[in-house]
Backbone as a printed PyTorch tensor [residue, N CA C, xyz], in Angstrom:
tensor([[[-11.9080, -16.1450, -12.4770],
         [-11.7700, -15.3710, -12.1790],
         [-11.0690, -13.9510, -12.4740]],

        [[-11.2620, -12.9290, -12.8040],
         [-10.9390, -11.5950, -13.3640],
         [-11.2280, -10.5240, -12.6020]],

        [[ -9.8950,  -9.5910, -12.5550],
         [-10.0400,  -8.4360, -12.2740],
         [ -9.1720,  -7.3850, -13.2110]],

        [[-10.1810,  -6.1980, -12.7420],
         [ -9.3920,  -5.1160, -13.9090],
         [ -9.2760,  -3.5820, -13.2490]],

        [[ -7.9030,  -3.3160, -13.3040],
         [ -7.6600,  -1.9450, -12.8800],
         [ -6.4260,  -0.9610, -13.4690]],

        [[ -6.5040,  -0.0130, -12.9530],
         [ -5.8790,   1.2500, -14.0280],
         [ -4.8090,   1.7950, -12.4970]],

        [[ -3.7520,   1.2510, -12.3440],
         [ -3.1060,   1.5650, -12.0020],
         [ -2.5510,   3.4170, -11.7270]],

        [[ -2.3340,   3.9560, -12.5260],
         [ -1.7780,   5.6700, -12.9770],
         [ -1.9330,   5.8570, -14.0510]],

        [[ -1.7180,   6.9600, -14.2250],
         [ -2.0100,   7.7470, -15.4640],
         [ -0.9830,   7.0760, -16.6370]],

        [[  0.2770,   6.3650, -16.3420],
         [  1.3680,   5.9490, -17.2040],
         [  0.5940,   4.4030, -17.8340]],

        [[ -0.4670,   4.1150, -16.9900],
         [ -0.5200,   2.4970, -17.3030],
         [ -1.7480,   2.8310, -18.1880]],

        [[ -1.8560,   1.7260, -18.5120],
         [ -3.3970,   1.1470, -19.2990],
         [ -4.3340,   0.1080, -18.4690]],

        [[ -5.6540,   0.3760, -18.5090],
         [ -6.5160,  -0.9970, -17.7110],
         [ -6.4230,  -1.8760, -17.9880]],

        [[ -6.1610,  -3.0770, -17.2210],
         [ -5.5570,  -4.1680, -17.2100],
         [ -6.2030,  -5.2220, -16.6770]],

        [[ -6.0290,  -6.2810, -17.4130],
         [ -7.6250,  -7.2730, -17.1880],
         [ -6.6450,  -8.6420, -16.4610]],

        [[ -6.7960,  -8.8380, -15.0840],
         [ -6.3030, -10.0340, -14.7380],
         [ -6.7390, -10.7910, -14.4210]],

        [[ -6.4760, -12.1960, -15.0890],
         [ -6.9920, -13.1770, -14.8650],
         [ -6.9160, -14.0340, -14.5060]],

        [[ -7.0980, -15.0180, -13.2380],
         [ -6.8030, -16.3660, -12.9090],
         [ -7.0020, -17.6050, -13.2560]],

        [[ -5.8380, -18.1930, -13.7020],
         [ -6.2520, -19.4670, -14.9780],
         [ -5.6060, -20.7530, -13.8330]],

        [[ -6.1760, -21.7270, -14.7750],
         [ -5.2440, -22.8440, -13.7720],
         [ -3.9890, -22.9940, -13.3610]],

        [[ -3.0680, -22.5790, -14.5650],
         [ -1.5320, -22.5880, -13.8810],
         [ -0.8920, -21.3120, -13.9780]],

        [[ -1.2840, -20.1870, -13.8360],
         [ -1.0310, -18.8980, -13.5110],
         [ -1.7060, -17.8890, -13.9920]],

        [[ -1.5610, -16.7090, -13.9260],
         [ -2.6270, -15.3680, -13.8270],
         [ -1.9710, -14.2760, -15.3940]],

        [[ -2.8720, -14.4740, -15.9320],
         [ -2.7470, -13.7480, -17.6960],
         [ -3.1400, -12.2340, -17.0520]],

        [[ -2.7120, -12.0270, -18.0800],
         [ -3.1950, -10.2490, -18.0490],
         [ -3.0900,  -9.7190, -19.6830]],

        [[ -3.8710,  -8.4380, -19.5390],
         [ -4.2420,  -8.4080, -20.8910],
         [ -4.3390,  -6.6000, -21.2890]],

        [[ -3.7630,  -5.6690, -22.1920],
         [ -4.0440,  -4.4400, -22.1270],
         [ -3.9000,  -4.1580, -23.1250]],

        [[ -4.1640,  -2.3100, -23.4940],
         [ -3.8620,  -1.8190, -24.7680],
         [ -2.0230,  -2.2510, -25.4380]],

        [[ -1.2310,  -2.6720, -24.4910],
         [  0.0800,  -2.7020, -24.7680],
         [  0.0840,  -4.0430, -25.4290]],

        [[ -1.3060,  -5.0260, -24.8820],
         [ -0.4370,  -6.6050, -24.9320],
         [ -0.7510,  -7.2310, -23.9970]],

        [[ -0.5180,  -8.8140, -24.2530],
         [ -1.0140,  -9.9670, -23.1300],
         [  0.2250, -10.5100, -22.6570]],

        [[  0.0840, -11.1910, -21.4760],
         [  0.6860, -11.8020, -20.9740],
         [  0.2710, -13.2070, -19.9120]],

        [[  1.4820, -13.9390, -19.8400],
         [  1.0350, -14.6740, -18.9440],
         [  2.1770, -14.9170, -17.4420]],

        [[  1.9210, -15.5140, -16.3320],
         [  2.9620, -15.1670, -15.6710],
         [  2.7620, -16.8390, -14.8480]],

        [[  2.8790, -18.0430, -14.8400],
         [  2.7400, -19.1880, -14.5940],
         [  3.0520, -19.0010, -12.7140]],

        [[  2.1580, -19.6790, -12.0370],
         [  2.0140, -19.6630, -10.5550],
         [  3.3430, -20.2100, -10.0160]],

        [[  4.1550, -21.0470, -10.7730],
         [  5.4230, -21.8800, -10.2180],
         [  6.9560, -20.6650, -10.6380]],

        [[  6.5990, -19.9770, -11.3440],
         [  7.2780, -18.8690, -11.7950],
         [  7.5190, -17.8330, -10.9360]],

        [[  6.7930, -17.9200,  -9.9400],
         [  6.6540, -16.6320,  -8.7090],
         [  7.3350, -16.6020,  -8.3110]],

        [[  8.3040, -15.5810,  -8.0260],
         [  9.5160, -15.1910,  -6.9520],
         [  9.0070, -14.7870,  -5.4760]],

        [[  8.2350, -13.6610,  -6.0140],
         [  7.8140, -12.5620,  -4.9720],
         [  6.6790, -12.0940,  -5.2450]],

        [[  6.2340, -12.3600,  -3.7360],
         [  5.0410, -11.6850,  -3.5900],
         [  4.9320, -10.6990,  -2.3100]],

        [[  4.5170,  -9.1510,  -2.7540],
         [  4.7240,  -8.1510,  -1.7380],
         [  3.2710,  -7.6590,  -1.5280]],

        [[  2.5670,  -7.4470,  -0.8040],
         [  0.9320,  -6.7020,  -0.3080],
         [  1.7120,  -4.9720,   0.3710]],

        [[  0.9010,  -4.4740,   0.4470],
         [  1.1070,  -3.0510,   1.0670],
         [ -0.2470,  -2.0730,   1.1180]],

        [[ -0.5480,  -1.4310,   1.8970],
         [ -1.1620,  -0.6630,   1.7160],
         [ -0.2390,   1.1720,   1.6990]],

        [[ -1.1460,   1.8290,   1.1480],
         [ -1.0090,   3.4960,   1.0120],
         [ -2.4020,   4.2950,   1.1820]],

        [[ -2.1020,   5.4870,   1.6530],
         [ -2.9250,   6.5700,   1.9540],
         [ -2.5980,   7.3550,   0.3770]],

        [[ -3.6170,   7.9460,  -0.2180],
         [ -3.5360,   8.7050,  -0.9250],
         [ -4.9190,   8.5660,  -2.5330]],

        [[ -5.4010,   9.6870,  -2.4270],
         [ -6.3780,   9.4760,  -3.8070],
         [ -7.4120,   9.6870,  -3.1800]],

        [[ -7.1550,  10.1740,  -2.0430],
         [ -8.9680,  10.1540,  -1.0740],
         [ -8.9730,   8.9140,  -0.4840]],

        [[ -7.9400,   8.0870,  -0.0270],
         [ -8.7180,   6.6290,   0.2850],
         [ -7.2570,   5.2410,   0.6750]],

        [[ -8.2100,   4.6130,   1.4550],
         [ -6.7810,   3.8610,   1.2180],
         [ -6.3940,   2.5120,   0.5380]],

        [[ -5.3280,   2.7800,  -0.5900],
         [ -5.1790,   1.7660,  -1.1900],
         [ -4.5280,   0.5390,  -1.1690]],

        [[ -4.9060,  -0.3480,  -1.1460],
         [ -4.2020,  -1.6930,  -1.2140],
         [ -3.8080,  -2.2230,  -2.2830]],

        [[ -1.8970,  -3.0880,  -2.3930],
         [ -1.4880,  -2.9030,  -3.4310],
         [ -1.1290,  -4.5020,  -3.3950]],

        [[ -0.9250,  -5.3160,  -4.5250],
         [  0.1100,  -6.3890,  -4.6470],
         [  1.0480,  -6.3740,  -5.4920]],

        [[  2.2310,  -6.8390,  -5.7420],
         [  3.1140,  -6.8220,  -6.3570],
         [  3.3130,  -8.1220,  -6.5510]],

        [[  3.9030,  -8.8790,  -7.6380],
         [  4.1450,  -9.9520,  -8.1920],
         [  5.6480,  -9.6100,  -9.0780]],

        [[  6.3100, -10.4870,  -8.8040],
         [  7.8110, -10.5250,  -9.4910],
         [  8.4080, -11.7030,  -9.7630]],

        [[  8.5430, -11.7680, -10.7130],
         [  8.8440, -13.2040, -11.4670],
         [ 10.2910, -13.8920, -11.3100]],

        [[ 10.5720, -14.8010, -11.4570],
         [ 11.7650, -15.3930, -11.5810],
         [ 12.3590, -14.4940, -12.7630]],

        [[ 11.9950, -14.3060, -14.1430],
         [ 12.6440, -13.6010, -15.2600],
         [ 12.6920, -12.4860, -14.9480]],

        [[ 12.2960, -11.5450, -13.9440],
         [ 12.2210, -10.3270, -13.6430],
         [ 10.9810,  -9.6560, -13.9990]],

        [[ 10.1340, -10.3030, -14.6030],
         [  8.8960,  -9.9140, -15.0710],
         [  7.8490,  -8.9110, -13.5600]],

        [[  7.3730,  -7.9320, -13.4580],
         [  6.6240,  -7.2300, -12.4190],
         [  5.1580,  -7.4320, -12.9340]],

        [[  4.1850,  -7.5910, -12.3960],
         [  3.1400,  -7.0590, -12.0050],
         [  2.8180,  -6.4150, -10.8480]],

        [[  1.5320,  -5.1950, -11.3500],
         [  1.0660,  -4.8200,  -9.9360],
         [ -0.1940,  -4.4090,  -9.7560]],

        [[ -1.1710,  -4.9810,  -8.6470],
         [ -2.1570,  -4.4960,  -8.7690],
         [ -2.6920,  -3.6980,  -8.0020]],

        [[ -3.4540,  -3.1970,  -7.9540],
         [ -4.4290,  -2.2640,  -6.7080],
         [ -5.5280,  -1.9580,  -6.7010]],

        [[ -6.2030,  -1.6190,  -5.4320],
         [ -7.4180,  -1.6330,  -5.0860],
         [ -8.2170,  -0.9450,  -5.2640]],

        [[ -7.2990,   0.8170,  -5.5670],
         [ -7.9430,   1.7740,  -6.0440],
         [ -8.1220,   1.9870,  -8.0860]],

        [[ -9.0240,   2.1520,  -8.9810],
         [ -8.9030,   1.9720, -10.0330],
         [ -8.7940,   3.7360, -10.3920]],

        [[ -7.6540,   3.8620, -11.2940],
         [ -7.6210,   5.4990, -11.6920],
         [ -8.6660,   5.4010, -13.0130]],

        [[ -9.8190,   6.3470, -12.8770],
         [-10.5370,   6.8280, -14.1950],
         [-10.0360,   8.0390, -15.0410]],

        [[ -9.4250,   8.8040, -13.8840],
         [ -9.1050,  10.2530, -14.6210],
         [ -8.1200,  10.9000, -13.1830]],

        [[ -7.3890,  11.5550, -14.0460],
         [ -6.4350,  12.6930, -13.0750],
         [ -7.1220,  13.2560, -11.9300]],

        [[ -6.6130,  12.2830, -10.6980],
         [ -7.1370,  12.5890,  -9.6180],
         [ -8.2340,  11.8130,  -9.1360]],

        [[ -8.6770,  11.1250,  -9.7330],
         [-10.4570,  10.4750,  -9.9760],
         [-10.0350,   9.0810,  -9.7490]],

        [[-10.6020,   8.2360,  -8.7160],
         [-10.0410,   6.9060,  -8.7430],
         [-11.5660,   6.6480,  -8.1270]],

        [[-11.9750,   5.0580,  -8.4920],
         [-12.6330,   4.2130,  -7.8420],
         [-12.3900,   3.3160,  -7.1630]],

        [[-13.1800,   3.3130,  -5.8480],
         [-12.5860,   1.7300,  -4.9570],
         [-13.3380,   1.0820,  -5.3930]],

        [[-12.1630,  -0.2200,  -5.5210],
         [-12.6680,  -2.1870,  -6.2300],
         [-11.9380,  -2.6520,  -5.1620]],

        [[-12.3170,  -2.5110,  -3.7980],
         [-11.7130,  -3.0440,  -2.9530],
         [-12.0840,  -4.3520,  -2.6820]],

        [[-13.9370,  -4.7980,  -2.9420],
         [-14.3440,  -5.5230,  -2.7680],
         [-14.1340,  -6.5260,  -3.7890]],

        [[-13.8130,  -6.0650,  -4.9920],
         [-13.6090,  -7.1230,  -6.2240],
         [-11.8960,  -7.4990,  -5.8580]],

        [[-10.7240,  -6.6430,  -5.6470],
         [ -9.6710,  -6.3570,  -5.4180],
         [ -9.3820,  -7.7200,  -4.4090]],

        [[-10.0340,  -7.5670,  -3.1990],
         [-10.3350,  -8.3170,  -2.2180],
         [-10.6270, -10.2410,  -2.3450]],

        [[-11.6250, -10.3690,  -3.3420],
         [-11.5430, -11.7940,  -3.5130],
         [-10.8000, -11.7380,  -4.3630]],

        [[-10.2450, -11.1190,  -5.5670],
         [ -9.2330, -11.5920,  -6.5190],
         [ -7.9180, -12.2960,  -5.7160]],

        [[ -7.5070, -11.5120,  -4.6920],
         [ -6.3740, -11.6800,  -4.3570],
         [ -6.3440, -12.8230,  -3.1100]],

        [[ -7.4480, -13.1870,  -2.7090],
         [ -8.2950, -13.8780,  -1.5580],
         [ -7.2800, -15.3590,  -2.6790]],

        [[ -8.4250, -15.4690,  -3.5190],
         [ -7.9980, -16.8040,  -4.3650],
         [ -6.5250, -16.8840,  -5.0490]],

        [[ -5.7730, -15.4310,  -5.6170],
         [ -4.4450, -15.5430,  -6.1080],
         [ -3.7240, -16.3710,  -4.8600]],

        [[ -3.8290, -15.7670,  -3.6230],
         [ -2.5630, -16.2970,  -2.4340],
         [ -2.7800, -17.6830,  -2.0890]],

        [[ -4.6780, -18.4570,  -2.4890],
         [ -4.5990, -19.5310,  -2.7570],
         [ -3.3130, -20.2100,  -3.5540]],

        [[ -3.7180, -19.6750,  -4.7550],
         [ -2.7860, -20.3670,  -5.9730],
         [ -1.0720, -20.6550,  -5.7450]],

        [[ -0.9720, -19.2780,  -5.1020],
         [  0.6140, -19.1730,  -4.7350],
         [  0.4950, -20.2050,  -3.9650]],

        [[  0.3930, -20.4480,  -2.7630],
         [  0.6000, -20.8960,  -1.4340],
         [  0.1560, -22.5820,  -2.0570]],

        [[ -0.6740, -22.7530,  -3.3350],
         [ -0.5070, -24.3310,  -3.8760],
         [  0.2740, -24.7300,  -4.7260]],

        [[  0.5710, -23.3400,  -5.4130],
         [  1.6380, -24.1890,  -6.4750],
         [  2.7160, -23.4970,  -6.6390]],

        [[  3.2100, -22.0900,  -6.0660],
         [  4.3850, -21.7590,  -5.7930],
         [  5.1350, -21.9780,  -4.1860]],

        [[  4.9810, -22.7140,  -4.3270],
         [  6.0160, -23.1440,  -3.0730],
         [  7.3880, -22.2280,  -2.5970]],

        [[  8.0930, -21.7290,  -3.3940],
         [  9.2510, -21.0020,  -3.2730],
         [  9.0690, -19.8560,  -3.5050]],

        [[  7.8180, -19.1720,  -3.7770],
         [  7.5370, -17.7270,  -3.5580],
         [  7.6310, -17.0990,  -1.9630]],

        [[  8.5630, -15.6790,  -2.5590],
         [  8.8780, -15.1620,  -1.1020],
         [  7.8460, -14.4080,  -1.3380]],

        [[  6.4920, -14.5760,   0.4110],
         [  5.4350, -13.5200,   0.1550],
         [  6.2690, -12.6590,   1.6400]],

        [[  6.1160, -11.4630,   1.5830],
         [  6.1160, -10.2510,   2.2340],
         [  5.4570,  -9.5680,   2.4700]],

        [[  5.1750,  -8.2480,   3.6350],
         [  4.0870,  -7.4790,   3.3700],
         [  4.5100,  -6.2120,   4.2610]],

        [[  4.5310,  -5.3610,   3.8560],
         [  4.6440,  -3.6670,   3.9960],
         [  5.9520,  -3.3870,   3.3670]],

        [[  6.3060,  -2.3970,   3.7760],
         [  7.4090,  -1.5410,   2.2630],
         [  8.0380,  -0.8340,   3.2650]],

        [[  9.7620,  -1.1470,   2.9990],
         [ 10.7670,  -0.2990,   4.0920],
         [ 10.4620,   1.3090,   3.3070]],

        [[ 10.5760,   1.5990,   2.3370],
         [ 10.6030,   2.8360,   2.0710],
         [  9.3980,   3.8570,   2.5080]],

        [[  8.1240,   3.5230,   2.6280],
         [  7.0020,   3.5950,   2.8270],
         [  7.1720,   3.9270,   4.4630]],

        [[  7.9540,   3.0560,   5.0990],
         [  8.1710,   3.3820,   6.7860],
         [  9.2860,   4.2140,   7.1320]],

        [[ 10.2160,   4.2800,   5.7990],
         [ 11.3710,   4.9010,   6.0230],
         [ 11.2110,   6.9160,   5.5580]],

        [[ 10.0600,   6.7640,   5.0360],
         [  9.2970,   8.0040,   4.8030],
         [  8.3880,   8.6500,   5.8460]],

        [[  7.7810,   7.7930,   6.6010],
         [  7.1580,   8.1230,   7.9750],
         [  7.8320,   8.5570,   8.7420]],

        [[  8.9920,   7.5680,   9.2370],
         [ 10.4020,   7.9100,  10.2470],
         [ 11.1570,   9.3000,   9.7170]],

        [[ 10.7330,   9.7750,   8.4830],
         [ 11.3390,  11.0820,   8.2820],
         [ 10.1220,  12.2610,   8.6390]],

        [[  8.8970,  11.8410,   8.4180],
         [  7.8000,  12.6970,   8.7810],
         [  8.0930,  13.3030,  10.5170]],

        [[  7.8520,  11.5120,  10.8370],
         [  7.7590,  12.0400,  12.2080],
         [  9.0780,  13.0660,  13.0880]],

        [[ 10.2860,  12.5820,  12.0220],
         [ 11.6640,  13.4500,  12.7720],
         [ 11.2960,  14.8150,  12.2200]],

        [[ 10.6950,  15.2790,  11.3850],
         [ 10.5160,  16.5180,  11.1630],
         [  8.9420,  17.0820,  11.8270]],

        [[  8.6340,  16.2060,  12.3070],
         [  7.5860,  16.8010,  13.2930],
         [  8.0740,  17.0420,  14.4910]],

        [[  8.6110,  15.9990,  14.9270],
         [  9.1820,  16.4430,  15.7620],
         [ 10.2950,  17.6900,  16.2910]],

        [[ 11.1030,  17.7930,  15.2230],
         [ 11.7150,  18.4970,  14.7210],
         [ 11.1950,  20.2580,  14.8170]],

        [[ 10.2340,  20.6080,  14.3550],
         [  9.2520,  21.3690,  14.2620],
         [  8.6070,  21.6310,  15.3290]],

        [[  8.2850,  20.7980,  16.4270],
         [  7.3630,  20.5130,  17.8420],
         [  8.2650,  21.0570,  18.8940]],

        [[  9.6360,  21.0360,  18.9510],
         [ 10.8480,  21.9030,  19.6980],
         [ 10.9900,  22.9470,  19.2000]],

        [[ 11.0440,  23.3080,  18.4240],
         [ 11.1700,  24.5560,  17.6130],
         [ 10.0140,  25.5510,  18.0920]],

        [[  9.3070,  24.9250,  17.7040],
         [  7.8380,  25.8680,  18.3140],
         [  7.7780,  26.1050,  19.6110]],

        [[  7.9430,  24.8620,  20.6460],
         [  7.9460,  25.3190,  21.9800],
         [  9.0180,  25.8620,  22.2790]],

        [[ 10.2450,  25.8100,  21.8120],
         [ 11.1600,  27.0810,  22.2420],
         [ 10.9060,  28.1600,  21.9110]],

        [[ 10.2500,  28.6350,  21.0690],
         [  9.7960,  30.0040,  20.2540],
         [  8.5690,  30.7000,  20.9880]],

        [[  7.6280,  29.8340,  21.6970],
         [  6.6350,  30.0260,  22.8430],
         [  7.0780,  30.2260,  23.9220]],

        [[  7.7630,  29.1040,  24.3620],
         [  8.7230,  29.4520,  25.9990],
         [  9.2730,  30.7910,  25.8810]],

        [[ 10.0310,  30.9580,  24.5730],
         [ 10.6180,  32.2450,  25.1340],
         [ 10.4300,  33.2050,  24.9340]],

        [[  9.2560,  33.2770,  23.6780],
         [  8.5270,  34.5410,  23.6540],
         [  7.2470,  34.9160,  24.8810]],

        [[  7.3630,  33.8930,  25.5680],
         [  5.9170,  33.8970,  27.0260],
         [  4.7670,  33.0910,  26.4610]],

        [[  4.7080,  32.9800,  25.2700],
         [  3.5300,  31.8310,  25.0370],
         [  2.0430,  32.9120,  24.8720]],

        [[  2.4740,  33.8040,  24.3450],
         [  0.7600,  35.0190,  23.9960],
         [  0.1760,  34.6900,  22.9970]],

        [[ -0.7800,  35.0730,  23.0160],
         [ -2.1040,  35.0560,  22.0000],
         [ -1.5380,  35.1490,  20.5840]],

        [[ -0.5450,  36.3540,  20.4960],
         [  0.1150,  36.2480,  19.1400],
         [  0.8090,  35.2860,  18.4790]],

        [[  0.8040,  33.8730,  18.9040],
         [  1.5540,  32.9830,  18.7200],
         [  0.6180,  31.9140,  18.0840]],

        [[ -0.4390,  32.3290,  17.6590],
         [ -1.5890,  31.4860,  17.5880],
         [ -1.0940,  30.2360,  16.2790]],

        [[ -0.3080,  30.3910,  14.9660],
         [  0.5270,  29.9860,  14.4030],
         [  1.3490,  28.9650,  15.3290]],

        [[  1.7810,  29.2450,  15.9570],
         [  2.7250,  27.8570,  16.4290],
         [  2.1460,  27.0210,  17.1800]],

        [[  0.4790,  27.7790,  18.6440],
         [ -0.8250,  26.6680,  19.3260],
         [ -0.8460,  26.0480,  18.3060]],

        [[ -1.1740,  26.4460,  16.5340],
         [ -2.0560,  25.5210,  15.7130],
         [ -0.7900,  24.5780,  15.3080]],

        [[  0.4200,  24.6520,  15.0850],
         [  1.0590,  23.4750,  14.8490],
         [  1.5170,  22.8090,  15.8540]],

        [[  1.6900,  23.2570,  16.8680],
         [  1.7500,  22.5210,  18.5430],
         [  0.3230,  21.6580,  18.0760]],

        [[ -0.5810,  21.9790,  18.2380],
         [ -1.7090,  20.8930,  17.9420],
         [ -2.0820,  19.8090,  17.0830]],

        [[ -1.5010,  20.6190,  15.7970],
         [ -1.7820,  19.5820,  14.7090],
         [ -0.2530,  18.3880,  15.1670]],

        [[  0.6170,  18.6100,  15.2770],
         [  1.4250,  17.4680,  15.9330],
         [  0.5430,  16.7930,  16.9770]],

        [[  0.3680,  16.9930,  17.7850],
         [ -0.2150,  15.9930,  18.6510],
         [ -1.3480,  15.2710,  18.3900]],

        [[ -2.1050,  15.9770,  17.4680],
         [ -3.4900,  15.2020,  16.6410],
         [ -2.7040,  13.8780,  15.3880]],

        [[ -1.4990,  14.5590,  15.2680],
         [ -0.9540,  13.6880,  13.6490],
         [ -0.0840,  12.6480,  14.5000]],

        [[  0.3120,  12.7260,  15.6930],
         [  1.0130,  11.8960,  16.1490],
         [  0.9080,  10.3530,  16.3130]],

        [[ -0.5740,  10.2550,  16.6670],
         [ -0.9410,   8.7100,  16.7240],
         [ -0.8540,   8.5040,  15.4240]],

        [[ -1.3510,   8.7690,  14.4570],
         [ -1.4760,   8.5400,  13.1770],
         [ -0.2330,   8.0800,  12.7490]],

        [[  1.0490,   9.0430,  12.7420],
         [  2.0890,   8.4930,  12.2600],
         [  3.0610,   7.8370,  13.0880]],

        [[  2.4310,   7.8250,  14.1310],
         [  3.1070,   6.2170,  15.0540],
         [  2.7980,   4.9080,  14.1370]],

        [[  1.3900,   4.9830,  14.2220],
         [  0.4790,   3.6770,  13.7350],
         [  1.1190,   3.4380,  11.9380]],

        [[  1.8290,   4.3480,  11.2690],
         [  2.4210,   3.8840,  10.4130],
         [  3.6090,   3.3190,  10.4840]],

        [[  4.3030,   3.9400,  11.1270],
         [  5.6170,   3.2760,  11.1750],
         [  5.5260,   1.9080,  12.1260]],

        [[  4.8380,   1.7000,  12.9790],
         [  4.8770,   0.2220,  13.5090],
         [  3.8440,  -0.6030,  12.6780]],

        [[  3.4160,  -0.1550,  11.7150],
         [  3.2530,  -0.8710,  10.6230],
         [  4.1510,  -1.4140,   9.3030]],

        [[  5.0220,  -0.2320,   9.1510],
         [  5.9110,  -0.3780,   8.4320],
         [  7.0750,  -1.4870,   8.4990]],

        [[  8.4620,  -1.0950,   7.2550],
         [  9.2430,  -2.3860,   7.5210],
         [  8.0880,  -3.3380,   6.4600]],

        [[  9.1310,  -4.3440,   6.0900],
         [  8.7640,  -5.7580,   4.9440],
         [  8.9030,  -6.6760,   6.2640]],

        [[  7.7010,  -7.7130,   6.4780],
         [  7.6170,  -8.7810,   7.0060],
         [  7.0920, -10.0750,   6.1520]],

        [[  7.9350, -10.9800,   6.3420],
         [  7.0530, -12.4270,   5.4390],
         [  5.9800, -12.8210,   6.3360]],

        [[  5.3970, -13.6080,   5.2590],
         [  3.9460, -14.3970,   5.4370],
         [  3.9600, -15.4160,   5.3160]],

        [[  3.1080, -16.4880,   5.4140],
         [  2.5350, -17.3690,   4.6770],
         [  1.6000, -17.2550,   4.0040]],

        [[  1.5790, -17.3230,   2.4030],
         [  0.5550, -16.9850,   1.7990],
         [ -1.1430, -17.6990,   2.1420]],

        [[ -1.0130, -19.0850,   3.0220],
         [ -1.7260, -19.7430,   3.0680],
         [ -2.5880, -18.8680,   4.3540]],

        [[ -1.8400, -18.0010,   5.4590],
         [ -2.4330, -17.3420,   6.4590],
         [ -2.0130, -15.9680,   6.2410]],

        [[ -1.9870, -15.0510,   5.1510],
         [ -2.1110, -13.3910,   5.0890],
         [ -2.1440, -12.7850,   5.7630]],

        [[ -1.6830, -11.4530,   6.4020],
         [ -2.0290, -10.5940,   7.0820],
         [ -3.3940,  -9.7840,   6.6300]],

        [[ -4.2340,  -9.9410,   7.4530],
         [ -5.8150,  -8.9970,   7.5000],
         [ -5.4590,  -7.5200,   7.2670]],

        [[ -4.6700,  -7.2160,   7.4960],
         [ -4.6160,  -5.5190,   7.3110],
         [ -4.1270,  -5.1830,   5.9670]],

        [[ -3.4830,  -6.1030,   5.2340],
         [ -2.7710,  -5.7260,   3.8300],
         [ -3.7870,  -6.4130,   2.9120]],

        [[ -4.5530,  -7.4850,   3.2020],
         [ -5.2810,  -8.7490,   2.4630],
         [ -6.9030,  -7.7660,   1.8300]],

        [[ -7.2030,  -6.5640,   2.7750],
         [ -8.6280,  -5.8930,   3.2030],
         [ -9.7800,  -7.0880,   3.8030]],

        [[ -9.2680,  -8.3980,   4.5740],
         [ -9.7150,  -8.8780,   5.1410],
         [-10.6000,  -8.2590,   6.4130]],

        [[ -9.9430,  -7.0820,   6.5990],
         [-10.4880,  -6.2620,   8.0590],
         [-11.6040,  -5.2690,   7.3920]],

        [[-11.5680,  -4.8110,   6.0350],
         [-12.3090,  -4.3560,   5.8060],
         [-13.5070,  -5.1150,   4.9420]],

        [[-13.5660,  -5.8130,   4.5360],
         [-14.6540,  -6.7110,   3.0210],
         [-14.3430,  -8.0890,   3.8150]],

        [[-15.9560,  -8.1850,   4.5810],
         [-15.7560,  -9.4810,   5.3240],
         [-16.0480, -10.7800,   3.6920]]])
């Protein structure tokens, strides 16, 4: 099974192949192989950007080597191709191989850094909301404050989205034989 992706502008398109004993990869920068038994960590995460939701799988080997696969392929600056279907199929097989052949791999989902970013966004929105409400009530909330009313409306609309990002943030361990659906695309692609 194969999967090709270019993650960012500084990367080249890399072809990943699931082999009997590990995952092989090749790009314009060379080739390599990571044996399943040498996978120390596997982390699944998702993030918004580039016009959609991106699923990501990061592998770390015992020797420190790292591989990153994403569900969105960079075609050109700011232009992405959604490859979720192919990514999900590849990831499912990779997880089966890791469950079978890498019993010591630490599998986790989510990202602490992303959760911290969303907590900071929530704090900024909450502080801005308090300031906006204070100014509105101090000035009587007249029609001249349409910008403030718009900001209050934005905070109210954004709150559920930000709350869901915080709720799903943080890193949680999982069994590779039973990965979380929201990070494997199973809830997107049947």
